[in-house]
C-alpha positions in Angstrom: -0.4 0.2 0.1 1.5 3.2 -1.1 1.9 6.6 1.4 -0.3 8.1 -1.1 -3.3 6.4 -0.6 -2.5 6.5 3.5 -2.3 10.3 3.5 -6.3 10.9 3.5 -7.0 8.6 6.4 -4.3 9.8 8.3 -5.6 13.6 7.6 -9.4 12.2 8.7 -8.2 10.8 11.9 -6.0 14.0 12.3 -9.3 16.0 12.2 -11.6 13.9 14.3 -8.9 13.4 17.2 -8.7 17.3 16.9 -12.7 18.1 16.6 -13.4 16.7 19.2 -10.3 17.6 21.5 -11.0 21.0 20.4 -15.0 20.1 22.5 -13.4 18.9 25.4 -11.2 22.5 25.8 -13.7 24.5 25.3 -16.7 22.5 27.5 -14.2 21.9 30.0 -15.9 21.3 33.2 -19.0 23.5 32.9 -22.3 21.5 31.9 -23.1 17.9 32.7 -24.7 18.1 29.8 -21.5 19.0 27.6 -19.7 16.7 25.9 -16.6 16.7 27.4 -14.3 13.3 26.7 -12.0 14.2 29.1 -14.6 14.1 32.0 -16.2 10.8 31.0 -15.5 7.6 33.5 -15.4 5.4 30.7 -12.2 6.7 29.1 -10.6 9.0 31.9 -10.0 7.0 34.8 -7.5 7.8 38.1 -4.8 5.9 36.2 -4.8 8.0 33.0 -7.0 11.1 33.4 -5.0 14.0 32.4 -5.8 16.3 34.9 -4.3 14.5 37.7 -1.3 14.4 35.7 -1.4 18.3 35.9 -2.9 18.4 39.8 0.8 15.7 39.9 3.1 18.2 38.1 1.7 21.7 40.1 2.8 19.5 43.5 5.8 19.1 42.1 6.9 22.0 40.8 5.8 23.3 44.6 8.5 20.8 45.9 5.7 18.9 47.1 4.7 15.4 47.8 2.4 14.5 44.3 1.6 11.4 46.5 1.1 12.8 50.1 -2.7 13.2 48.3 -5.1 10.7 46.7 -5.3 12.4 43.3 -2.2 11.7 41.4 -1.4 8.2 40.2 1.5 8.3 37.0 4.7 7.2 37.6 7.7 10.0 38.2 9.2 10.0 35.2 5.9 10.8 33.8 5.6 14.0 36.3 8.7 14.8 35.2 8.2 14.7 31.4 5.1 16.8 32.1 6.9 19.2 34.2 9.2 19.6 31.0 6.9 20.1 28.6 4.2 22.4 30.6 7.9 24.3 31.6 8.1 25.5 28.0 5.1 28.2 27.0 5.6 26.8 22.8 5.2 23.3 24.2 2.3 24.0 27.0 -0.4 25.3 24.7 0.2 22.6 22.1 -0.5 19.2 24.1 -2.9 18.3 22.8 -1.1 17.6 19.8 1.4 15.7 21.2 -1.3 12.8 22.2 -2.5 13.4 18.5 1.4 12.6 17.0 1.4 9.3 19.7 -1.7 8.2 18.6 -0.7 8.2 15.2 2.7 6.7 15.9 0.8 3.9 17.1 -1.4 3.4 13.9 2.0 2.9 11.8 3.1 1.0 14.3 -0.3 -1.2 14.4 0.4 -1.0 10.1 3.9 -2.6 11.0 3.2 -5.3 13.2 -0.2 -6.7 10.9 2.8 -6.8 7.9 5.1 -9.0 10.6 2.3 -11.1 11.7 1.0 -12.0 7.8 4.5 -12.5 7.4 4.8 -15.1 10.3 2.3 -16.7 9.1 3.0 -17.5 5.5 6.5 -18.7 6.4 5.1 -21.4 9.0 2.6 -22.5 6.3 5.0 -22.7 3.7 6.9 -24.7 7.1 5.0 -26.9 8.1 2.3 -27.6 4.3 4.2 -31.1 4.5 2.1 -32.0 6.7 -1.7 -30.6 6.1 -4.2 -32.1 4.5 -5.2 -32.5 1.0 -8.4 -30.7 1.3 -6.6 -27.9 3.4 -5.9 -26.1 0.0 -8.9 -24.0 0.1 -7.8 -22.0 4.0 -4.4 -21.2 3.2 -3.3 -17.8 3.0 -2.1 -15.5 0.0 0.5 -13.8 0.0 -2.0 -11.4 -1.3 -2.9 -10.5 1.9 0.0 -8.9 2.9 -1.0 -6.5 -0.1 -4.0 -4.9 2.6 -3.6 -6.2 6.1 -1.3 -3.0 6.8 -3.4 -0.8 5.5 -6.6 -1.8 7.0 -5.3 -2.4 10.5 -4.3 1.0 10.8 -7.8 2.2 9.3 -8.9 0.5 11.9 -7.0 2.3 14.5 -7.6 5.2 13.0 -11.3 5.7 13.2 -12.0 3.3 16.8 -14.6 5.7 18.4 -12.9 4.0 21.7 -9.3 5.3 21.0 -10.6 8.8 19.0 -12.2 9.7 22.2 -9.2 8.0 24.5 -7.5 10.6 22.4 -9.4 13.5 22.6 -9.7 13.4 26.5 -5.5 13.2 26.8 -5.5 10.0 28.1 -2.4 9.0 29.0 -3.8 5.6 27.6 -1.9 6.9 24.7 1.1 6.2 26.2 0.0 2.8 27.1 -1.2 1.9 24.1 2.3 3.4 22.6 4.4 1.1 24.2 2.3 -2.1 24.2 2.6 -1.6 19.8 6.2 -1.5 20.3 6.7 -3.9 22.0 4.9 -6.5 20.0 6.6 -5.2 16.7 9.8 -5.8 18.5 8.8 -9.0 19.8 7.9 -10.3 16.3 11.3 -8.9 15.2 12.6 -11.2 17.9 14.5 -8.2 18.8 15.2 -9.3 22.9 16.8 -6.2 24.2 14.2 -3.9 22.9 10.9 -6.3 23.6 12.1 -5.8 27.4 13.1 -1.9 27.4 9.7 -1.8 25.8 7.6 -3.7 27.5 9.5 -2.2 31.1 8.8 0.5 30.2 4.4 -0.3 29.6 4.7 -2.4 33.0 6.5 0.8 34.6 3.5 2.9 33.3 0.3 0.4 34.5 1.9 -2.9 36.0 -0.6 -5.6 34.0 1.4 -5.6 31.2 4.1 -8.0 33.1 2.1 -10.6 32.2 3.4 -9.7 28.0 6.4 -11.5 29.6 5.3 -15.0 29.2 4.7 -14.5 24.8 8.2 -13.0 25.0 9.5 -15.9 26.0 7.3 -18.3 23.8 8.4 -16.4 21.0 12.3 -17.1 22.0 11.5 -20.9 22.3 9.4 -21.4 19.1 11.0 -23.9 17.0 13.6 -24.5 19.4 14.5 -28.5 20.4 16.9 -27.3 23.2 15.7 -29.1 26.1 13.8 -27.7 29.2 17.3 -26.7 30.6 18.7 -25.5 27.6 15.9 -23.2 26.6 15.9 -21.6 30.8 20.0 -20.8 30.5 19.4 -19.7 26.8 16.5 -17.9 27.1 14.2 -17.3 29.8 17.0 -16.7 32.3 18.5 -13.2 29.4 14.8 -12.5 28.8 14.2 -12.0 33.1 18.0 -10.5 33.7 17.1 -8.2 30.5 13.5 -6.8 31.8 14.3 -6.7 35.6 17.2 -4.6 34.9 15.6 -1.8 32.4 12.6 -1.7 35.2 14.5 -1.7 38.0 16.4 0.7 36.1 13.4 3.2 35.4 12.3 2.6 39.6 16.0 4.0 40.3 15.6 6.8 39.0 12.0 7.3 39.9 13.3 6.7 43.6 16.2 9.4 42.8 13.6 12.1 41.0 11.3 11.8 44.4 14.2 12.5 46.6 14.8 8.6 47.2 11.6 8.8 48.9 9.5 5.2 47.9 6.2 6.8 48.7 5.6 6.5 45.0 5.7 2.7 44.8 2.3 2.2 46.9 0.7 5.3 45.0 1.2 3.9 41.6 1.8 0.0 42.3 0.1 -0.1 45.4 -3.3 1.3 43.8 -3.5 -0.1 41.2 -3.9 -3.6 43.4 -5.1 -2.6 46.4 -8.0 -0.3 44.2 -8.6 1.7 46.8 -11.0 4.5 44.7 -13.9 3.3 43.7 -14.8 6.2 41.0 -17.0 4.3 38.3 -16.0 3.0 35.6 -16.4 0.4 32.2 -14.9 -2.4 34.4 -15.6 -4.7 37.3 -13.9 -3.9 40.1 -15.8 0.0 41.6 -19.5 -1.8 42.0 -18.1 -5.4 43.7 -16.2 -3.2 46.7 -18.9 -1.1 46.4 -20.9 -3.2 48.2 -18.6 -5.6 50.2 -18.5 -5.5 53.6 -15.2 -4.7 55.0 -13.6 -7.5 56.3 -13.7 -9.5 53.1 -11.8 -6.5 51.1 -9.0 -8.6 51.3 -9.6 -11.8 50.3 -12.0 -10.1 47.2 -8.9 -8.5 46.2 -6.6 -11.1 45.9 -9.3 -13.5 44.3 -10.0 -10.8 41.7 -6.4 -9.3 41.6 -5.1 -13.2 40.5 -8.1 -13.7 38.2 -6.4 -11.2 35.6 -3.1 -13.1 36.2 -4.7 -16.9 36.0 -5.0 -17.4 32.5 -1.1 -16.9 31.4 0.0 -20.5 32.1 -3.3 -21.9 30.2 -3.2 -20.1 27.4 0.7 -20.2 27.2 0.3 -24.0 26.9 -2.0 -23.8 24.5 -1.0 -21.2 22.0 2.7 -22.0 22.3 2.7 -21.7 18.5 0.9 -18.4 18.3 3.2 -16.1 20.3 1.2 -12.9 19.0 -2.6 -14.6 19.2 -1.6 -15.3 22.9 -0.3 -11.9 23.3 -3.3 -10.8 21.8 -5.4 -12.1 24.4 -3.9 -11.2 27.0 -3.8 -7.9 26.9 -7.9 -8.2 26.0 -8.1 -9.9 29.2 -6.3 -7.1 31.2 -8.3 -5.1 29.4 -11.8 -6.4 31.0 -10.3 -7.6 33.9 -7.5 -4.6 35.5 -9.0 -2.9 38.0 -9.4 0.6 36.3 -10.5 0.4 32.7 -10.5 2.8 30.0 -12.2 2.8 26.4 -8.4 3.3 25.3 -7.9 0.1 26.3 -10.3 -1.8 24.7 -9.7 0.4 21.5 -6.2 -1.1 21.0 -6.8 -4.3 21.0 -10.1 -4.3 19.3 -8.0 -2.2 16.6 -5.7 -5.5 16.2 -8.2 -7.4 15.5 -8.0 -7.5 11.3 -5.0 -9.1 12.1 -6.8 -11.9 12.8 -8.7 -11.8 10.2 -7.6 -14.7 9.0 -9.7 -16.6 12.3 -13.2 -14.5 11.2 -14.4 -17.5 8.7 -14.6 -20.0 11.5 -15.9 -17.9 14.2 -19.8 -17.8 15.5 -20.3 -14.9 17.1 -19.1 -11.9 16.1 -22.4 -10.4 15.0 -23.6 -10.8 18.0 -20.6 -9.6 20.0 -20.9 -6.4 17.8 -24.4 -5.0 18.4 -23.4 -6.1 22.6 -21.0 -3.9 21.9 -22.7 -1.5 19.8 -25.4 -1.0 22.4 -23.5 -1.0 25.8 -20.9 2.2 23.9 -24.5 3.6 23.4 -26.5 2.5 26.6 -23.5 2.7 28.8 -23.4 7.0 29.3 -27.0 7.7 29.0 -27.6 5.2 32.3 -24.9 6.7 33.9 -26.3 10.7 33.3 -29.6 9.4 34.6 -28.1 7.7 37.5 -25.6 10.6 38.4 -27.4 13.8 37.0 -31.2 12.9 36.2 -31.1 10.7 40.1 -34.1 8.4 38.4 -31.7 5.2 38.3 -29.1 3.5 40.2 -25.9 1.8 40.1 -27.5 -1.5 39.5 -28.0 0.5 35.5 -24.6 1.2 35.1 -22.9 -1.5 36.3 -25.2 -3.8 34.0 -24.0 -2.0 31.5 -20.4 -2.5 32.0 -21.4 -6.2 32.7 -22.5 -6.6 29.7 -19.6 -5.2 28.0 -17.1 -7.3 29.6 -19.2 -10.2 28.2 -18.8 -8.8 25.2 -15.3 -8.9 25.3 -15.2 -13.0 27.0 -17.5 -14.1 24.1 -14.8 -11.9 21.7 -11.8 -13.4 22.6 -13.3 -17.1 23.6 -14.5 -16.8 19.7 -11.5 -16.0 18.2 -9.5 -18.7 20.8 -12.2 -21.3 19.4 -12.0 -19.9 15.8 -7.5 -20.7 15.9 -8.2 -24.4 17.3 -10.7 -25.2 14.7 -8.9 -23.6 11.5 -5.2 -25.9 13.1 -7.6 -28.9 12.9 -8.8 -28.4 10.1 -5.2 -27.8 8.4 -4.2 -31.1 9.8 -7.0 -33.4 9.9 -9.4 -31.6 6.6 -12.6 -30.2 6.7 -14.7 -32.5 4.7 -16.2 -35.5 7.1 -17.2 -38.4 5.1 -19.6 -40.6 6.9 -18.9 -43.7 4.9 -21.9 -46.4 5.4 -22.2 -50.0 5.0 -25.5 -50.5 3.2 -25.8 -54.0 3.3 -25.0 -54.2 7.3 -27.3 -51.2 8.2 -30.5 -51.9 9.3 -33.6 -51.1 8.1 -35.7 -49.0 9.6 -39.2 -50.5 11.8 -42.2 -49.4 10.1 -45.7 -48.6 12.0 -48.6 -49.6 10.5 -52.3 -47.5 11.9 -55.1 -50.0 11.5 
């Protein structure tokens, strides 16, 4: 796909983000009826809201500990970056442009990622073609798939409404998605140092991407015939050491920036894991812990957090031959089960769906999922408005929509996993199941005669 044909979609993507960014800036906090992405609970959470970042920067500029209160939960390096940008008057007026720029860079990375994934699928297909069933010829990918997959993936990112609103609301999820896209590209290129660096940045920002260490290690073990001890020394340990080195370096720089004060650890990662703030969002935590008796809280917090991580090992065992699908599934599960999810998290993995278009013919629930996501996206803000501003509904209505929204995502992921397994089965065994009946041994059906 030529660069010229991409210019129009990118300019349209920029225009949409500028339009909604200007809408956000013009409405401010004035009216609950005005649409302001920066103030929507589905878009901005305690972890990614820009006004919380600016509050932390303001405290930092005054020489105060930004983590002494309950508002700021961004890591110190991001506060330092915000201070540096806001300290330049020419740049301070163009802050929305920074979010748009990083969003567009992520779209370009998603296009590159799409080409890398399809190239790997074609390469694996050529290597394993001898083991495929003769009936599976119609199921194989063609080289022409490379011609449009990157364009489709970039369009999916540029015009994803969740991502447009996330960028317009100036949420720091834009940077999370940027780091994840960089990590996935580096992982598929088998660049161990780059992948570990970008994954360390993603973990430093929001912790949950630490699960992606598993698909990274699976990527380097793919196709290897070494024993488990050799894999441990040549792949697993080096990856862990490099990743931990980068992450410890980031935490050490944060420790020094904060004047050797480790309070940021509890205000960031402790906040993510303990879930002390129960602001309504599109996740599943806030409603349960609002209704929870305090003496049960620790048990259920641990249960909910374990639920976010418990699927890593079984998925890694089953998807060990497809590290990208494993990473995609873990990113999707994180968007569902993390403590403070937002539309930006959901939009990122939905934008990667065109890369898995070869699985669509084997799915069964895509239409149902699309309808569920559309309905919940429309009804969510309506029921929240009825609950908070009109007083004609209650929290049950809004949480019911959250539950359906999460259920739709679970249906999507399970449907894609089932489609992957079905396609793998058909490639090896064929898709024409012939039931040969020996008519000579078949018993005749009994006749019932009514008299």
